[in-house]
Structure formats: structure tokens, C-alpha cells
BADOKOL-884360 format. One record per atom (N, C-alpha, C): x negated, y, z negated; residue in three letters; atom name. Coordinates in nm, 2 decimals, m for minus. Atoms other than C-alpha are relative to their C-alpha. Example, Ala and Ser with C-alpha at 12.3 -4.5 7.8 and 13.67 -1.06 7.14 Angstrom:
BEGIN
((m0.09,m0.12,0.00),"ALA","N")
((m1.23,m0.45,m0.78),"ALA","CA")
((m0.09,0.12,0.00),"ALA","C")
((0.09,m0.11,0.00),"SER","N")
((m1.37,m0.11,m0.71),"SER","CA")
((0.08,0.11,m0.08),"SER","C")
//
This chain:
BEGIN
((0.12,0.08,0.00),"THR","N")
((m10.85,11.21,m9.54),"THR","CA")
((m0.10,0.05,m0.10),"THR","C")
((0.11,m0.03,0.09),"LEU","N")
((m11.11,11.20,m9.81),"LEU","CA")
((m0.13,m0.01,0.07),"LEU","C")
((0.13,0.00,m0.07),"ARG","N")
((m11.46,11.29,m9.68),"ARG","CA")
((m0.11,0.03,m0.09),"ARG","C")
((0.12,m0.04,0.07),"THR","N")
((m11.81,11.32,m9.80),"THR","CA")
((m0.10,0.06,0.10),"THR","C")
((0.11,m0.06,m0.08),"VAL","N")
((m12.10,11.53,m9.68),"VAL","CA")
((m0.11,0.03,m0.09),"VAL","C")
((0.12,m0.03,0.08),"SER","N")
((m12.45,11.58,m9.80),"SER","CA")
((m0.01,0.14,m0.04),"SER","C")
((0.02,m0.14,0.04),"PHE","N")
((m12.54,11.89,m10.00),"PHE","CA")
((m0.09,0.07,0.10),"PHE","C")
((0.10,m0.06,m0.10),"THR","N")
((m12.81,11.95,m9.73),"THR","CA")
((0.06,0.01,0.13),"THR","C")
((m0.07,m0.01,m0.13),"GLY","N")
((m12.55,11.94,m9.45),"GLY","CA")
((0.01,m0.13,0.07),"GLY","C")
((m0.02,0.13,m0.08),"GLY","N")
((m12.48,11.69,m9.18),"GLY","CA")
((0.14,m0.02,0.04),"GLY","C")
((m0.14,0.03,m0.05),"THR","N")
((m12.17,11.53,m9.04),"THR","CA")
((0.08,m0.07,m0.11),"THR","C")
((m0.09,0.06,0.11),"PRO","N")
((m11.88,11.45,m9.28),"PRO","CA")
((0.03,m0.14,0.04),"PRO","C")
((m0.03,0.15,m0.01),"VAL","N")
((m11.81,11.08,m9.33),"VAL","CA")
((0.14,m0.02,m0.07),"VAL","C")
((m0.13,0.04,0.05),"ASP","N")
((m11.45,10.96,m9.38),"ASP","CA")
((m0.01,m0.11,m0.11),"ASP","C")
((m0.01,0.10,0.10),"LEU","N")
((m11.40,10.77,m9.71),"LEU","CA")
((0.12,m0.09,0.01),"LEU","C")
((m0.13,0.07,0.00),"GLU","N")
((m11.04,10.68,m9.69),"GLU","CA")
((0.11,0.10,0.05),"GLU","C")
((m0.12,m0.07,m0.05),"THR","N")
((m10.72,10.80,m9.51),"THR","CA")
((0.11,m0.03,m0.10),"THR","C")
((m0.10,0.02,0.10),"VAL","N")
((m10.46,10.85,m9.78),"VAL","CA")
((0.11,0.09,0.02),"VAL","C")
((m0.11,m0.09,m0.01),"GLY","N")
((m10.12,11.00,m9.81),"GLY","CA")
((0.00,0.11,m0.10),"GLY","C")
((0.00,m0.09,0.11),"SER","N")
((m10.16,11.17,m10.14),"SER","CA")
((m0.11,m0.03,m0.10),"SER","C")
((0.11,0.02,0.10),"ALA","N")
((m10.50,11.16,m10.31),"ALA","CA")
((m0.01,0.12,m0.09),"ALA","C")
((0.01,m0.10,0.10),"THR","N")
((m10.52,11.35,m10.63),"THR","CA")
((m0.10,m0.03,m0.10),"THR","C")
((0.09,0.00,0.11),"GLN","N")
((m10.75,11.42,m10.92),"GLN","CA")
((m0.12,m0.09,0.02),"GLN","C")
((0.12,0.07,m0.02),"MET","N")
((m11.10,11.33,m10.83),"MET","CA")
((m0.10,0.03,m0.11),"MET","C")
((0.10,m0.02,0.10),"VAL","N")
((m11.38,11.28,m11.08),"VAL","CA")
((m0.13,m0.06,0.05),"VAL","C")
((0.13,0.05,m0.04),"ALA","N")
((m11.75,11.22,m11.03),"ALA","CA")
((m0.08,m0.04,m0.12),"ALA","C")
((0.09,0.04,0.11),"HIS","N")
((m11.99,11.03,m11.25),"HIS","CA")
((m0.11,m0.08,0.06),"HIS","C")
((0.11,0.07,m0.06),"GLY","N")
((m12.34,10.93,m11.16),"GLY","CA")
((0.01,0.00,0.15),"GLY","C")
((0.00,0.01,m0.15),"ALA","N")
((m12.35,10.81,m10.80),"ALA","CA")
((0.14,m0.02,0.06),"ALA","C")
((m0.13,0.04,m0.05),"TYR","N")
((m11.98,10.74,m10.78),"TYR","CA")
((0.10,0.12,0.00),"TYR","C")
((m0.11,m0.09,0.00),"VAL","N")
((m11.67,10.94,m10.69),"VAL","CA")
((0.13,m0.08,m0.02),"VAL","C")
((m0.12,0.07,0.03),"TYR","N")
((m11.33,10.83,m10.83),"TYR","CA")
((0.12,0.08,0.04),"TYR","C")
((m0.13,m0.08,m0.03),"TRP","N")
((m10.98,10.93,m10.72),"TRP","CA")
((0.12,m0.09,m0.01),"TRP","C")
((m0.13,0.07,0.00),"MET","N")
((m10.62,10.83,m10.75),"MET","CA")
((0.09,0.04,0.11),"MET","C")
((m0.10,m0.02,m0.10),"VAL","N")
((m10.35,10.79,m10.49),"VAL","CA")
((0.13,m0.02,m0.07),"VAL","C")
((m0.13,0.01,0.07),"ARG","N")
((m10.01,10.86,m10.62),"ARG","CA")
((0.12,0.03,0.10),"ARG","C")
((m0.12,m0.01,m0.09),"ASN","N")
((m9.71,10.80,m10.39),"ASN","CA")
((0.13,m0.06,m0.07),"ASN","C")
((m0.11,0.07,0.07),"HIS","N")
((m9.49,10.62,m10.65),"HIS","CA")
((0.05,m0.12,0.08),"HIS","C")
((m0.03,0.12,m0.07),"ASN","N")
((m9.50,10.30,m10.46),"ASN","CA")
((m0.11,m0.11,m0.02),"ASN","C")
((0.10,0.10,0.02),"PRO","N")
((m9.70,9.97,m10.45),"PRO","CA")
((m0.14,0.03,0.05),"PRO","C")
((0.13,m0.04,m0.05),"LEU","N")
((m9.99,10.15,m10.27),"LEU","CA")
((m0.07,0.09,m0.09),"LEU","C")
((0.07,m0.09,0.10),"ASP","N")
((m10.07,10.37,m10.57),"ASP","CA")
((m0.12,m0.08,m0.05),"ASP","C")
((0.12,0.07,0.03),"ARG","N")
((m10.42,10.30,m10.67),"ARG","CA")
((m0.11,0.10,m0.06),"ARG","C")
((0.12,m0.07,0.03),"ILE","N")
((m10.75,10.42,m10.83),"ILE","CA")
((m0.11,m0.07,0.08),"ILE","C")
((0.11,0.06,m0.08),"ALA","N")
((m11.05,10.38,m10.61),"ALA","CA")
((m0.13,0.08,m0.03),"ALA","C")
((0.13,m0.07,0.02),"ARG","N")
((m11.42,10.47,m10.62),"ARG","CA")
((m0.08,m0.03,0.13),"ARG","C")
((0.09,0.01,m0.12),"HIS","N")
((m11.68,10.52,m10.35),"HIS","CA")
((m0.14,0.01,m0.05),"HIS","C")
((0.14,0.00,0.04),"SER","N")
((m12.04,10.44,m10.39),"SER","CA")
((m0.09,0.06,0.12),"SER","C")
((0.09,m0.06,m0.11),"PRO","N")
((m12.33,10.62,m10.20),"PRO","CA")
((m0.05,m0.11,0.09),"PRO","C")
((0.05,0.11,m0.09),"ALA","N")
((m12.43,10.28,m10.06),"ALA","CA")
((0.10,m0.03,0.11),"ALA","C")
((m0.11,0.02,m0.10),"GLY","N")
((m12.10,10.29,m9.87),"GLY","CA")
((0.11,m0.09,m0.05),"GLY","C")
((m0.11,0.09,0.03),"GLY","N")
((m11.77,10.13,m9.91),"GLY","CA")
((0.09,0.06,m0.12),"GLY","C")
((m0.10,m0.04,0.10),"THR","N")
((m11.45,10.20,m10.12),"THR","CA")
((0.04,m0.12,m0.07),"THR","C")
((m0.04,0.11,0.08),"GLU","N")
((m11.36,9.97,m10.40),"GLU","CA")
((0.13,0.04,m0.08),"GLU","C")
((m0.13,m0.02,0.07),"ILE","N")
((m11.00,9.95,m10.54),"ILE","CA")
((m0.02,m0.05,m0.14),"ILE","C")
((0.01,0.04,0.14),"LEU","N")
((m11.01,9.95,m10.92),"LEU","CA")
((0.13,m0.04,m0.07),"LEU","C")
((m0.13,0.03,0.05),"LEU","N")
((m10.64,9.94,m10.99),"LEU","CA")
((0.10,0.03,0.11),"LEU","C")
((m0.10,m0.03,m0.10),"GLN","N")
((m10.34,9.91,m10.76),"GLN","CA")
((0.14,m0.05,m0.05),"GLN","C")
((m0.14,0.04,0.02),"GLY","N")
((m9.96,9.90,m10.78),"GLY","CA")
((0.06,0.06,m0.12),"GLY","C")
((m0.05,m0.08,0.11),"GLN","N")
((m9.92,10.13,m11.08),"GLN","CA")
((m0.02,0.14,0.02),"GLN","C")
((0.01,m0.14,m0.02),"THR","N")
((m9.85,10.50,m11.08),"THR","CA")
((m0.09,0.06,m0.12),"THR","C")
((0.09,m0.06,0.09),"VAL","N")
((m10.14,10.68,m11.25),"VAL","CA")
((0.02,0.15,m0.01),"VAL","C")
((m0.02,m0.14,0.02),"GLN","N")
((m10.09,11.02,m11.41),"GLN","CA")
((m0.13,0.08,m0.01),"GLN","C")
((0.13,m0.07,0.02),"ALA","N")
((m10.45,11.11,m11.50),"ALA","CA")
((m0.11,m0.10,0.00),"ALA","C")
((0.12,0.09,0.01),"LEU","N")
((m10.80,10.96,m11.49),"LEU","CA")
((m0.12,0.07,m0.03),"LEU","C")
((0.13,m0.05,0.04),"HIS","N")
((m11.15,11.01,m11.62),"HIS","CA")
((m0.09,m0.12,m0.02),"HIS","C")
((0.10,0.11,0.03),"THR","N")
((m11.47,10.80,m11.66),"THR","CA")
((m0.11,0.06,m0.08),"THR","C")
((0.12,m0.03,0.07),"ASP","N")
((m11.77,10.80,m11.88),"ASP","CA")
((m0.12,m0.08,0.06),"ASP","C")
((0.10,0.08,m0.07),"GLY","N")
((m11.96,10.57,m11.64),"GLY","CA")
((0.00,m0.14,m0.04),"GLY","C")
((m0.01,0.14,0.05),"THR","N")
((m11.89,10.26,m11.85),"THR","CA")
((0.14,m0.05,0.01),"THR","C")
((m0.14,0.03,0.00),"ASN","N")
((m11.51,10.27,m11.87),"ASN","CA")
((0.08,0.10,0.09),"ASN","C")
((m0.09,m0.09,m0.07),"LEU","N")
((m11.23,10.41,m11.66),"LEU","CA")
((0.11,0.02,m0.10),"LEU","C")
((m0.11,m0.03,0.09),"PHE","N")
((m10.97,10.59,m11.87),"PHE","CA")
((0.12,0.06,0.09),"PHE","C")
((m0.11,m0.04,m0.08),"TYR","N")
((m10.62,10.64,m11.72),"TYR","CA")
((0.13,0.00,m0.08),"TYR","C")
((m0.13,m0.01,0.05),"ILE","N")
((m10.27,10.74,m11.81),"ILE","CA")
((0.10,m0.05,0.10),"ILE","C")
((m0.10,0.06,m0.09),"LEU","N")
((m9.99,10.53,m11.65),"LEU","CA")
((0.13,0.08,m0.02),"LEU","C")
((m0.13,m0.07,0.01),"TRP","N")
((m9.65,10.69,m11.57),"TRP","CA")
((0.10,m0.10,0.03),"TRP","C")
((m0.11,0.10,m0.01),"ASP","N")
((m9.34,10.48,m11.62),"ASP","CA")
((0.14,0.07,0.01),"ASP","C")
((m0.13,m0.08,m0.02),"GLY","N")
((m9.08,10.76,m11.57),"GLY","CA")
((0.05,0.06,m0.13),"GLY","C")
((m0.04,m0.06,0.12),"GLY","N")
((m9.06,10.85,m11.94),"GLY","CA")
((m0.09,0.11,m0.04),"GLY","C")
((0.08,m0.11,0.05),"ASN","N")
((m9.20,11.13,m12.15),"ASN","CA")
((m0.13,m0.05,m0.07),"ASN","C")
((0.12,0.05,0.07),"PHE","N")
((m9.45,10.91,m12.34),"PHE","CA")
((m0.05,m0.13,0.07),"PHE","C")
((0.06,0.11,m0.08),"THR","N")
((m9.68,10.66,m12.16),"THR","CA")
((m0.13,m0.04,m0.05),"THR","C")
((0.12,0.06,0.05),"PRO","N")
((m9.98,10.44,m12.23),"PRO","CA")
((m0.13,0.06,0.06),"PRO","C")
((0.13,m0.04,m0.05),"LEU","N")
((m10.34,10.56,m12.20),"LEU","CA")
((m0.09,m0.13,m0.02),"LEU","C")
((0.08,0.12,0.00),"TYR","N")
((m10.58,10.27,m12.11),"TYR","CA")
((m0.14,0.03,0.03),"TYR","C")
((0.14,0.00,m0.05),"SER","N")
((m10.95,10.21,m12.08),"SER","CA")
((m0.02,m0.13,0.06),"SER","C")
((0.03,0.13,m0.07),"LYS","N")
((m11.08,9.95,m11.84),"LYS","CA")
((m0.15,0.01,0.03),"LYS","C")
((0.14,0.00,m0.04),"PRO","N")
((m11.45,9.85,m11.81),"PRO","CA")
((m0.02,0.00,0.15),"PRO","C")
((0.03,m0.01,m0.14),"LEU","N")
((m11.59,9.95,m11.47),"LEU","CA")
((m0.06,m0.13,0.05),"LEU","C")
((0.06,0.13,m0.05),"ALA","N")
((m11.78,9.62,m11.46),"ALA","CA")
((0.10,m0.11,0.01),"ALA","C")
((m0.10,0.10,m0.01),"GLY","N")
((m11.45,9.43,m11.47),"GLY","CA")
((0.04,m0.04,m0.14),"GLY","C")
((m0.05,0.04,0.13),"GLY","N")
((m11.24,9.30,m11.75),"GLY","CA")
((0.15,0.05,m0.02),"GLY","C")
((m0.14,m0.03,0.03),"THR","N")
((m10.90,9.35,m11.92),"THR","CA")
((0.01,0.14,m0.05),"THR","C")
((m0.03,m0.13,0.05),"PRO","N")
((m10.76,9.70,m11.97),"PRO","CA")
((0.04,m0.01,m0.15),"PRO","C")
((m0.03,m0.01,0.14),"LYS","N")
((m10.72,9.81,m12.33),"LYS","CA")
((0.09,0.12,m0.02),"LYS","C")
((m0.10,m0.11,0.02),"ASN","N")
((m10.42,10.02,m12.44),"ASN","CA")
((m0.05,0.07,m0.12),"ASN","C")
((0.05,m0.09,0.11),"LEU","N")
((m10.56,10.31,m12.65),"LEU","CA")
((0.11,0.07,m0.08),"LEU","C")
((m0.11,m0.06,0.07),"GLY","N")
((m10.22,10.44,m12.75),"GLY","CA")
((0.10,0.06,0.10),"GLY","C")
((m0.10,m0.06,m0.08),"THR","N")
((m9.91,10.62,m12.62),"THR","CA")
((m0.02,0.15,m0.01),"THR","C")
((0.02,m0.14,0.00),"VAL","N")
((m9.95,10.98,m12.51),"VAL","CA")
((0.11,0.07,0.08),"VAL","C")
((m0.10,m0.08,m0.07),"PHE","N")
((m9.73,11.26,m12.37),"PHE","CA")
((m0.03,0.00,0.15),"PHE","C")
((0.02,0.01,m0.14),"THR","N")
((m9.68,11.23,m12.00),"THR","CA")
((m0.03,0.14,0.06),"THR","C")
((0.02,m0.12,m0.08),"GLY","N")
((m9.81,11.49,m11.75),"GLY","CA")
((m0.13,0.07,m0.02),"GLY","C")
((0.13,m0.07,0.02),"GLY","N")
((m10.14,11.60,m11.89),"GLY","CA")
((m0.12,m0.06,0.06),"GLY","C")
((0.12,0.06,m0.05),"PRO","N")
((m10.48,11.56,m11.76),"PRO","CA")
((m0.08,m0.06,m0.12),"PRO","C")
((0.10,0.04,0.10),"ILE","N")
((m10.76,11.38,m11.94),"ILE","CA")
((m0.12,0.10,0.01),"ILE","C")
((0.10,m0.10,0.00),"TYR","N")
((m11.00,11.66,m12.03),"TYR","CA")
((m0.14,m0.05,0.00),"TYR","C")
((0.13,0.05,0.01),"GLY","N")
((m11.30,11.46,m12.11),"GLY","CA")
((m0.01,m0.12,m0.10),"GLY","C")
((0.02,0.11,0.08),"VAL","N")
((m11.46,11.17,m12.30),"VAL","CA")
((m0.14,0.02,m0.06),"VAL","C")
((0.13,0.00,0.07),"ASP","N")
((m11.74,11.16,m12.56),"ASP","CA")
((m0.03,m0.14,m0.05),"ASP","C")
((0.04,0.13,0.06),"ALA","N")
((m11.90,10.87,m12.76),"ALA","CA")
((0.11,m0.06,m0.08),"ALA","C")
((m0.10,0.05,0.09),"THR","N")
((m11.59,10.84,m12.98),"THR","CA")
((0.14,0.02,0.05),"THR","C")
((m0.14,m0.03,m0.03),"TYR","N")
((m11.28,11.00,m12.83),"TYR","CA")
((0.02,0.02,0.15),"TYR","C")
((m0.05,m0.04,m0.13),"VAL","N")
((m11.08,11.05,m12.51),"VAL","CA")
((0.09,0.12,m0.03),"VAL","C")
((m0.07,m0.12,0.03),"TYR","N")
((m10.94,11.41,m12.50),"TYR","CA")
((0.10,0.02,0.12),"TYR","C")
((m0.11,m0.01,m0.10),"TYR","N")
((m10.61,11.48,m12.31),"TYR","CA")
((0.09,0.11,m0.04),"TYR","C")
((m0.11,m0.10,0.03),"ARG","N")
((m10.33,11.74,m12.29),"ARG","CA")
((0.12,m0.07,m0.05),"ARG","C")
((m0.12,0.06,0.06),"GLY","N")
((m10.05,11.65,m12.52),"GLY","CA")
((0.12,0.09,0.02),"GLY","C")
((m0.13,m0.08,0.00),"ASN","N")
((m9.70,11.79,m12.58),"ASN","CA")
((m0.03,0.14,m0.03),"ASN","C")
((0.01,m0.14,0.01),"PHE","N")
((m9.67,12.17,m12.56),"PHE","CA")
((m0.14,0.05,0.03),"PHE","C")
((0.14,m0.04,m0.05),"SER","N")
((m10.02,12.18,m12.39),"SER","CA")
((m0.10,0.00,m0.11),"SER","C")
((0.10,0.01,0.10),"LEU","N")
((m10.20,12.10,m12.71),"LEU","CA")
((m0.11,m0.10,0.04),"LEU","C")
((0.11,0.09,m0.02),"ALA","N")
((m10.54,11.94,m12.68),"ALA","CA")
((0.00,m0.11,m0.11),"ALA","C")
((m0.02,0.12,0.09),"MET","N")
((m10.52,11.59,m12.83),"MET","CA")
((m0.12,m0.09,0.02),"MET","C")
((0.11,0.09,m0.02),"LYS","N")
((m10.77,11.31,m12.88),"LYS","CA")
((0.05,m0.14,m0.05),"LYS","C")
((m0.02,0.13,0.04),"VAL","N")
((m10.75,10.93,m12.92),"VAL","CA")
((m0.13,m0.08,0.00),"VAL","C")
((0.12,0.08,0.01),"ALA","N")
((m11.02,10.69,m13.03),"ALA","CA")
((m0.02,m0.09,0.12),"ALA","C")
((0.03,0.09,m0.11),"LYS","N")
((m11.20,10.50,m12.75),"LYS","CA")
((0.01,m0.15,m0.05),"LYS","C")
//
């Protein structure tokens, strides 16, 4: 179960009961996470402080995720060694394929120009946003 609690204390509040929640990232007022079970319930979700969980992507196995507050960046896993890295506007819209990357690595960060991720042999790599 994913839970939230105020920094000042209080009673924890359940966000979502999931089988396998992995890789959480926070940006602004939102918390993002992925659920990876290798089935149609795989998803990326976010929770707002106003309450409620919103599903941003479902039905695809996600390897890694990150956000810059405007876009969600994620690597899909298709069973191979090289998989696509996408960006998707958080306000809605069509995902954009940024390129093919080596499977298995996290997305380290995002700046105004690039998405940084772990490539083959654990090398730090970048791809233009």
C-alpha cells in the first residue's frame, strides 16, 4: 500500500493498494509512481495533494520514469535489450518517442535540453528532449 503522511505528523492516508509499486518521483505538489507486474494492470500514476490518484499510462510495462513538471519521461520495456524512451505532456497529448535506449537503467534527471539515463555498461547517457 502506498501511503502519505504530513511532515508535521498525523495519520497516514492510503493512496493506492498495489501489487508492486516501484520508482517514485516527486515534483511540485505531485508524487508519481509506476506499477510493474508485466500485465495489463501496469501503469504510471500520480497523486495530487487535493486528493485522488490519476492514471497517466496503463497497459504497458514501464522500466523507468521521471518528470520535469511539464512532461513525463518513461522507458518502456518490450522484452529486448533496447527499448523506446518517451515524453508525454502531463496536461495530456500524444507521447513522443525520443529514441531507443538500453533497457534496465533509470532516468537520472532532466534539464532544459536533455533527459539523462543509464546506458549500456552503466554509462551515463543523454538524449534531447
